[in-house]
N, C-alpha and C positions, 0 to 999 in steps of 0.2 A: 272465474265464474263466467258462464255463458249467459250474457244479459238477456237474450231472447227467451230462454227457458225460465229465467228468474222472473221476468215480467209475466209470463204466462202462468207461472205458479201462483202469483198473487191474483191474477184474473180468475183462476179456478178456486183458489183457497178461500178468498173472502166470501164469495157467494155460497160456497159449501158450508162455511161456518154459520152464515146467516140462516140458511135453510135448516141446519141442524138445530139451531136455537129456536127457530120458529116451530119446528116439529116437536121439540121438547116442551115448549110452552103450551102448544096445542094439546099435547098428551096429558098434561097436568092441569090444564085450565079448561073446564067444560064450557065456560062462558064465551069462548072464542067461536063456538059454533062449528068446529071442525070435528068430524067423526074420528074415532080412535084409529081406525084402519088408514084413513087418509093422513093422519098425523104421523103414524109409523112410516108410511110411504115417503112423506116429506123428509123425515129424519134419515131414512135410508138413502134417498137421492142425495141429500146434503152430504152424507158420509162418503158416498161414491165420488162426488165432485171434489170433496176435500182430499180424498186419497189421490185423485188425479193431480191436484195441486202439489201434494207432497212428492209424488213421483217426478213431476217436472222440476221441483226444487232439487231433488237428488240428482237429476240429470244435469241441472245447471252447474252442479259441483263436480261433474265428471263421474258420477256414481251410477250404479244400476238403478232403474226405477223401482226395483223390488224393495229398496230402502223405505218406500212409502209405508210399509207395514209397521215401521217404528212409530208412526203417527197413531196407531191403535193403542199404544202403551201409555196414553195420557201424557202428563207433563214430562215424564222421564223420556219418552220417545221423542217428544218435540225438542227437548234439550239436546238429545243425541243428534237429531237432524240439524239443529242449529249450529252445532260445533263440528260438523263433518269437515274434514280437511278437503280443500279444493284440489282435485286431481286433474283438472282440465289442462290441456297442453296450451302453450302460449299462442299458437295459431288458431285455437278454438275460441279464445277469448276475444269477443267482439263487442263493441259498444252499441252497435245498431240493433 
């Protein structure tokens, strides 16, 4: 696993999840005071950031960033991403 890409995947993935949750809550709770269009935009931005995080995670495992599409398949896709075999070469694995 390439440590740099793994760290970056969390740096993008966590905020993406938070924005998705915020957008979902704002869409379903009118008391938050966020208009529906803005809530949808927040959810979309969160999804894009989360997909970048998934792409970086796939890259940390020596896979194509296209594997991030698996994240759209809900929990099944996340399980597949989580169990991807590490294809990185020994010289690519760095702890820094």
